[in-house]
C-alpha positions as CSV (number, residue, x, y, z in Angstrom):
1,M,-65.3,31.2,-49.4
2,N,-62.4,29.3,-51.9
3,E,-64.3,26.6,-53.8
4,S,-61.7,24.4,-53.9
5,S,-61.1,23.9,-50.3
6,L,-62.0,20.7,-48.8
7,T,-63.1,19.4,-45.3
8,L,-61.1,17.4,-43.1
9,S,-63.0,14.1,-43.6
10,E,-63.1,15.0,-47.3
11,L,-59.8,15.6,-48.0
12,N,-59.2,12.2,-45.2
13,R,-61.7,10.5,-47.6
14,Q,-59.1,11.4,-50.6
15,V,-55.8,9.6,-48.5
16,K,-58.0,7.2,-47.2
17,D,-58.4,6.3,-51.5
18,A,-55.1,6.9,-52.5
19,I,-54.2,5.1,-49.9
20,R,-56.7,1.7,-50.5
21,D,-55.9,2.5,-55.3
22,R,-52.4,2.9,-53.8
23,L,-51.7,0.1,-51.6
24,P,-54.0,-2.9,-51.9
25,E,-52.0,-5.7,-50.4
26,T,-51.2,-6.5,-48.0
27,Y,-46.9,-6.3,-47.0
28,W,-44.5,-8.5,-45.0
29,M,-42.8,-5.6,-42.1
30,R,-40.2,-5.8,-40.3
31,A,-41.3,-3.8,-36.5
32,E,-40.3,-3.9,-33.4
33,T,-43.8,-4.1,-30.9
34,S,-44.6,-1.8,-28.2
35,D,-48.0,-0.5,-25.7
36,V,-49.3,-3.9,-26.6
37,R,-52.8,-3.8,-25.1
38,R,-56.0,-6.5,-25.3
39,N,-59.5,-4.7,-24.9
40,R,-62.4,-6.4,-23.7
41,N,-63.5,-7.0,-27.8
42,G,-60.3,-8.9,-27.9
43,H,-59.3,-6.5,-29.9
44,C,-55.2,-5.9,-29.9
45,Y,-53.9,-2.5,-30.3
46,L,-50.5,-1.5,-30.4
47,E,-47.8,0.5,-32.0
48,F,-45.4,-1.0,-34.2
49,V,-41.7,1.1,-34.1
50,E,-38.5,0.8,-35.6
51,K,-35.3,2.5,-33.9
52,D,-31.7,3.9,-34.6
53,T,-29.3,0.4,-34.2
54,V,-26.6,2.4,-33.6
55,T,-28.5,5.0,-31.0
56,Q,-32.1,3.2,-30.1
57,S,-33.4,6.1,-31.1
58,I,-37.3,5.6,-32.5
59,I,-36.9,6.3,-35.9
60,A,-40.5,5.6,-37.5
61,K,-43.6,4.4,-35.5
62,A,-47.1,3.3,-36.6
63,R,-50.0,2.1,-35.2
64,G,-51.2,-1.3,-35.0
65,V,-54.1,-3.4,-34.7
66,I,-54.7,-7.6,-34.2
67,W,-58.7,-8.1,-34.8
68,A,-59.8,-10.6,-32.1
69,N,-60.5,-13.2,-34.3
70,I,-57.2,-13.0,-35.9
71,F,-55.8,-12.3,-32.4
72,Q,-56.6,-15.4,-30.7
73,M,-55.5,-17.3,-33.7
74,L,-51.6,-15.0,-33.9
75,S,-50.8,-15.4,-30.8
76,A,-52.1,-19.3,-30.3
77,Y,-49.7,-19.8,-33.2
78,F,-46.9,-17.4,-31.8
79,E,-46.8,-18.5,-28.4
80,S,-46.2,-22.0,-29.1
81,E,-43.7,-21.2,-32.0
82,T,-41.8,-19.2,-29.8
83,G,-42.7,-19.9,-26.3
84,E,-44.0,-16.2,-25.5
85,Q,-46.1,-13.9,-25.3
86,L,-47.1,-11.1,-28.0
87,S,-46.1,-7.9,-26.6
88,S,-44.1,-5.2,-25.7
89,G,-40.7,-5.2,-27.1
90,I,-40.9,-8.1,-29.2
91,S,-38.8,-7.8,-32.8
92,V,-41.4,-9.3,-35.1
93,L,-42.6,-10.2,-39.3
94,V,-46.0,-9.7,-39.3
95,R,-47.9,-9.5,-42.9
96,V,-49.9,-5.8,-42.8
97,S,-52.4,-4.0,-44.6
98,V,-52.2,-0.2,-44.8
99,E,-55.0,1.5,-43.5
100,F,-56.1,5.1,-43.7
101,H,-59.5,6.0,-41.0
102,E,-60.8,9.6,-41.4
103,L,-61.2,9.4,-37.8
104,Y,-58.1,7.6,-36.5
105,G,-56.0,8.7,-38.9
106,Y,-52.7,5.8,-40.7
107,S,-52.3,2.6,-39.1
108,L,-51.5,-0.8,-39.4
109,T,-53.9,-3.6,-39.7
110,V,-52.1,-7.2,-39.2
111,V,-53.6,-10.5,-40.9
112,D,-50.1,-12.6,-40.5
113,I,-47.2,-13.4,-37.8
114,D,-43.9,-15.1,-39.2
115,P,-42.7,-16.8,-35.7
116,S,-39.4,-17.8,-37.1
117,F,-38.3,-14.9,-37.7
118,T,-38.4,-13.9,-33.9
119,V,-36.9,-16.4,-33.1
120,G,-34.4,-15.3,-34.2
121,E,-33.7,-12.8,-33.7
122,I,-33.5,-13.7,-30.0
123,V,-31.6,-15.7,-30.3
124,R,-29.2,-13.3,-33.2
125,N,-29.2,-11.2,-30.2
126,R,-28.6,-13.3,-28.2
127,Q,-25.4,-14.4,-29.5
128,L,-24.3,-10.3,-30.0
129,V,-25.3,-9.7,-26.3
130,L,-22.7,-12.5,-25.6
131,R,-20.2,-12.5,-28.1
132,Q,-20.1,-8.2,-26.5
133,L,-19.4,-10.2,-23.0
134,E,-16.6,-13.1,-24.8
135,E,-14.5,-9.9,-26.6
136,E,-14.5,-7.7,-23.4
137,G,-13.6,-10.4,-21.6
138,V,-15.7,-10.7,-18.4
139,L,-18.3,-13.7,-19.7
140,A,-16.6,-16.3,-17.5
141,L,-15.6,-14.3,-15.0
142,N,-19.0,-15.0,-11.8
143,R,-18.5,-18.7,-13.9
144,E,-15.1,-19.0,-12.1
145,L,-15.9,-17.2,-8.8
146,Y,-14.4,-19.8,-6.1
147,L,-18.3,-21.2,-4.5
148,P,-17.4,-20.7,-0.7
149,E,-18.3,-24.8,1.4
150,L,-19.8,-22.6,3.8
151,V,-22.9,-20.9,1.8
152,N,-25.6,-20.0,3.8
153,R,-26.0,-16.0,4.1
154,I,-27.8,-15.9,0.8
155,A,-29.0,-11.9,-0.8
156,V,-32.1,-12.7,-2.7
157,I,-33.2,-10.4,-5.7
158,S,-36.2,-11.2,-5.8
159,S,-40.0,-9.1,-6.5
160,P,-41.0,-9.8,-2.8
161,T,-44.6,-10.5,-3.5
162,A,-43.7,-14.0,-6.0
163,A,-45.0,-17.4,-5.1
164,G,-41.4,-18.1,-6.6
165,Y,-40.0,-16.2,-3.5
166,E,-42.1,-17.7,-1.0
167,D,-40.7,-21.6,-2.8
168,F,-37.5,-20.3,-2.8
169,C,-37.8,-19.5,1.1
170,N,-39.8,-22.5,2.6
171,Q,-37.3,-24.9,1.1
172,L,-34.9,-23.4,2.7
173,T,-36.6,-23.3,5.8
174,N,-37.7,-26.5,5.8
175,N,-34.3,-28.9,4.5
176,P,-34.5,-32.1,5.7
177,A,-30.3,-31.7,6.9
178,R,-31.9,-28.7,9.8
179,F,-29.3,-26.2,7.9
180,V,-29.8,-22.8,9.0
181,F,-29.9,-20.4,5.9
182,Y,-30.1,-16.2,6.6
183,T,-30.8,-14.1,3.7
184,K,-32.1,-11.1,2.3
185,L,-34.8,-10.0,0.8
186,F,-33.3,-7.3,-1.4
187,P,-36.2,-5.9,-4.1
188,A,-36.4,-5.7,-7.2
189,I,-39.1,-5.1,-10.4
190,M,-38.9,-8.9,-12.1
191,Q,-40.7,-8.3,-15.7
192,G,-41.1,-5.2,-17.7
193,E,-39.5,-2.1,-18.9
194,R,-38.1,-1.8,-15.8
195,S,-36.8,-4.9,-15.0
196,E,-33.6,-4.7,-16.9
197,A,-32.9,-1.2,-14.6
198,S,-34.1,-2.4,-11.2
199,I,-32.6,-5.4,-11.5
200,I,-29.1,-3.6,-11.4
201,E,-30.4,-1.2,-8.8
202,A,-30.7,-4.3,-6.5
203,L,-27.8,-5.7,-7.9
204,E,-25.4,-2.7,-7.0
205,K,-27.7,-2.3,-3.3
206,V,-26.2,-5.9,-2.9
207,F,-23.1,-5.1,-3.6
208,H,-22.2,-2.0,-0.6
209,Y,-23.2,-5.0,2.2
210,R,-21.5,-8.3,-0.2
211,E,-19.1,-8.8,2.5
212,L,-22.4,-10.0,4.9
213,F,-23.0,-12.6,1.6
214,D,-21.5,-16.0,1.0
215,A,-24.2,-15.8,-2.5
216,V,-26.4,-14.8,-4.9
217,A,-29.9,-15.2,-6.3
218,I,-32.0,-14.2,-9.2
219,I,-35.4,-15.4,-8.8
220,R,-37.9,-15.2,-10.6
221,G,-41.5,-18.1,-11.0
222,G,-43.3,-18.8,-13.7
223,G,-44.8,-16.2,-16.1
224,A,-44.8,-15.4,-19.7
225,S,-41.9,-15.9,-21.6
226,S,-41.9,-12.6,-22.7
227,D,-41.2,-11.2,-19.8
228,L,-37.3,-13.2,-20.0
229,S,-36.3,-10.1,-22.4
230,C,-34.6,-8.1,-19.7
231,F,-32.5,-11.4,-18.5
232,D,-30.6,-11.0,-22.5
233,S,-29.7,-7.5,-22.0
234,Y,-26.2,-6.5,-21.9
235,L,-25.6,-3.7,-18.9
236,L,-27.6,-6.6,-17.0
237,A,-25.7,-9.7,-18.4
238,T,-22.1,-7.2,-17.4
239,N,-23.7,-6.5,-14.1
240,V,-23.4,-9.9,-13.3
241,A,-21.1,-11.4,-14.7
242,Q,-18.6,-9.2,-13.5
243,F,-20.2,-9.2,-9.6
244,P,-17.7,-10.2,-7.2
245,L,-20.0,-12.5,-5.2
246,P,-21.4,-15.8,-7.2
247,V,-24.5,-15.2,-9.0
248,I,-27.3,-18.5,-8.9
249,S,-30.1,-17.5,-11.4
250,G,-34.0,-19.4,-11.8
251,I,-36.3,-17.4,-13.6
252,G,-38.8,-20.2,-13.8
253,H,-38.4,-21.7,-17.3
254,E,-37.1,-24.6,-18.2
255,R,-37.1,-24.4,-21.7
256,D,-35.6,-20.7,-22.0
257,I,-31.9,-20.0,-21.8
258,T,-31.7,-16.3,-21.6
259,V,-27.6,-14.9,-21.8
260,L,-27.9,-14.4,-17.4
261,D,-28.9,-18.0,-17.0
262,I,-25.2,-18.2,-19.3
263,V,-23.1,-15.6,-17.0
264,A,-23.8,-16.8,-14.0
265,H,-22.2,-18.4,-11.6
266,T,-24.9,-21.9,-11.9
267,R,-28.2,-21.7,-14.1
268,A,-30.7,-23.4,-11.4
269,K,-34.0,-23.9,-13.4
270,T,-36.8,-22.4,-11.1
271,P,-37.0,-20.5,-7.3
272,T,-37.2,-24.1,-5.9
273,A,-34.0,-25.5,-7.6
274,V,-31.8,-22.3,-6.5
275,A,-32.6,-23.8,-2.9
276,E,-32.4,-27.2,-3.2
277,F,-29.4,-26.2,-4.4
278,F,-28.0,-24.0,-1.4
279,I,-29.1,-27.1,0.4
280,A,-27.3,-29.6,-2.0
281,H,-23.5,-27.6,-1.6
282,L,-23.8,-27.6,2.3
283,T,-24.5,-31.3,2.4
284,K,-22.2,-31.8,0.6
285,T,-19.4,-29.5,3.0
286,A,-21.1,-31.0,5.9
287,T,-20.5,-35.0,4.5
288,E,-17.6,-34.1,3.2
289,L,-16.8,-32.8,7.6
290,I,-18.6,-36.0,8.9
291,N,-16.3,-38.3,6.2
292,L,-12.8,-35.6,7.6
293,E,-13.9,-36.3,10.9
294,E,-14.7,-39.9,10.7
295,R,-11.0,-40.3,9.2
296,A,-9.0,-38.3,11.5
297,V,-10.7,-39.8,14.4
298,S,-9.5,-44.2,12.5
299,E,-5.9,-42.5,11.8
300,S,-5.4,-40.3,15.7
301,E,-6.5,-43.5,16.1
302,S,-4.5,-45.4,14.5
303,R,-1.8,-43.1,15.9
304,L,-2.4,-43.6,19.2
305,M,-1.8,-47.6,18.9
306,K,0.9,-47.2,17.7
307,E,2.0,-44.8,19.6
308,Q,1.2,-46.9,22.9
309,S,2.6,-49.4,20.7
310,D,6.2,-47.8,20.3
311,L,5.7,-46.6,23.5
312,F,6.1,-50.1,25.1
313,S,8.3,-51.2,23.3
314,L,11.1,-48.7,24.3
315,S,9.6,-48.8,28.1
316,R,10.7,-53.2,27.3
317,E,13.8,-51.5,25.5
318,L,13.9,-49.6,28.0
319,V,13.8,-51.7,31.6
320,Y,16.2,-53.9,29.5
321,Q,18.8,-51.1,28.9
322,S,17.9,-50.2,33.1
323,S,18.5,-53.6,34.2
324,L,21.9,-54.9,32.4
325,M,22.9,-51.2,33.3
326,L,22.1,-52.1,36.7
327,Q,23.9,-54.5,36.7
328,R,27.1,-53.4,35.2
329,E,26.8,-50.9,38.3
330,V,26.6,-53.6,41.2
331,A,29.0,-55.4,39.1
332,A,31.2,-52.4,39.1
333,V,30.1,-51.5,43.0
334,Q,30.6,-55.0,44.1
335,Q,33.7,-54.5,42.5
336,L,35.1,-51.1,44.5
337,S,33.7,-53.0,47.2
338,G,35.7,-55.2,47.4
339,K,38.9,-53.2,46.7
340,V,37.6,-51.3,49.9
341,R,37.6,-54.2,51.8
342,Y,40.9,-55.1,50.7
343,G,42.4,-51.4,50.9
344,V,40.3,-50.9,54.5
345,R,42.2,-55.0,55.1
346,R,45.5,-53.8,54.8
347,L,45.3,-50.1,55.9
348,L,44.3,-51.5,59.3
349,Q,47.4,-54.3,58.9
350,D,49.4,-51.9,58.6
351,Q,47.7,-50.0,61.3
352,F,47.5,-52.8,63.5
353,H,51.1,-53.6,62.7
354,I,52.1,-49.9,63.2
355,L,50.6,-50.4,67.1
356,E,52.0,-53.6,67.9
357,N,55.2,-52.2,66.7
358,R,54.2,-49.4,69.7
359,A,53.1,-51.8,72.5
360,Q,56.0,-53.8,72.3
361,F,58.4,-50.7,72.4
362,M,56.0,-49.3,75.7
363,Q,56.3,-52.4,77.0
364,M,59.5,-51.8,76.4
365,V,60.1,-48.6,77.9
366,S,57.3,-49.5,80.6
367,P,58.5,-49.0,84.3
368,A,57.8,-52.6,84.8
369,N,60.2,-53.6,81.9
370,I,62.7,-51.3,83.3
371,L,62.1,-52.5,86.6
372,K,62.7,-56.3,86.0
373,R,65.7,-55.1,83.9
374,G,67.5,-53.9,87.7
375,Y,67.1,-50.6,88.0
376,T,64.8,-49.0,90.6
377,L,62.1,-46.0,89.9
378,T,62.1,-42.9,92.7
379,L,58.6,-41.2,92.9
380,K,57.7,-38.1,95.6
381,N,54.5,-37.8,96.7
382,G,53.7,-39.8,94.4
383,K,55.2,-37.9,91.2
384,I,58.4,-39.3,89.7
385,V,62.1,-37.6,90.0
386,T,64.1,-37.3,88.0
387,S,66.5,-35.4,89.4
388,L,67.6,-34.6,92.1
389,Q,66.8,-30.9,92.4
390,D,63.5,-31.9,93.0
391,L,64.8,-33.2,96.4
392,S,65.3,-31.7,99.9
393,V,66.8,-33.2,103.2
394,H,64.1,-34.5,105.1
395,D,61.5,-35.5,102.2
396,I,60.5,-38.7,102.2
397,I,60.5,-40.6,99.2
398,E,59.4,-44.4,97.6
399,T,61.7,-46.2,95.9
400,C,60.3,-48.7,93.8
401,F,61.6,-52.1,93.1
402,R,60.9,-55.1,90.6
403,D,59.7,-56.9,94.0
404,G,58.4,-54.1,96.1
405,V,58.9,-50.4,97.8
406,S,61.0,-48.7,100.2
407,T,60.4,-45.7,101.8
408,S,63.1,-43.1,102.7
409,V,64.0,-39.8,104.1
410,I,66.1,-37.2,102.5
411,M,69.0,-36.7,105.3
412,Q,71.4,-35.4,102.7
413,V,72.1,-34.1,99.7
414,V,74.8,-34.1,98.0
415,P,75.1,-32.8,93.8
416,E,77.4,-33.6,91.5
417,K,80.3,-32.2,91.1
418,P,81.0,-30.6,87.7
419,Q,83.6,-32.6,85.6
420,E,86.4,-29.9,84.1
421,G,85.9,-29.0,80.4
422,D,82.0,-28.2,81.3
């Protein structure tokens, strides 16, 4: 057996002594917290990690502890200054002593903390994310989307068991105007290390059914401010900024404005405030519609009255013009009637003169007039005899004179001798 060999405990004891002798003081150290947990005795056990700024891979790690009496004081101080609980994933500046225990190995014991460093890191991280989004031209994309006048189909991203989600639904259902809202829950983890990926996954599901919704509500009830870190992430922010539907955020913290709040179309303080936003927006739309209806009715009535007035005036003008036209037509008819009467009278007079002349002629050529002039009229069987050839011997004829009739018997018919040259 080699007399210079050491047992593990002996070696660890020498390491402990070396560290105590070489690093006797306390040191301010920058790191990120991980796996923060508090046991039943009030002691806080955690890990400190350092990540590569480019790859985000862990390049250093150390186990840490905050004893109960120190943790009670430091955690209260840290939360009052930062608004966040001391939890995993926070950049911190802590004063530590370097310890090495024979059984438990290397660790860092926290004796103090500088909250201003954490606040600065949170702010710096938010500014870096916002600057990157602005450089990529997507920072204001969702804020510039048009919010429809009628918004009542809402996709909700929330934890199904969160009190904030229940408050949101109750507020919409019991709105005083009794507007009807249609909501669809897309469940997501809203705090912890898996929250970022879970919310993005829910957004992707909403995207597939985007035609069915007017807006998206991302809501989260009250909780520790430290749980807001996922809402400052670049990946979640760029998804929300470029989402095709207006996103309304309500993650339950009045003081903290996250990157998600900045890139969202509208930020409300709480889930209930998000519901009130939708109700107010629909109320505004309803009021505008009522005003538009009243204005339309008023303008229609005014237009109708004007049309009635114009129609009445037109009717009076039409009656007047018709009366004038009728008068003109009556005058024309009367004038034409006069002309017709005159023409008929002239025609009748002309016809009368013609008839009168004919009557005179007839009277002149009438047998009675001829008889008066000394002529006689010979009749055979009541017919006038105009030729000797109509008579035969023994025919009985009547001879009419001016003053009577004689009856004769033809005893001889002597034709007229032809004249020379006939």
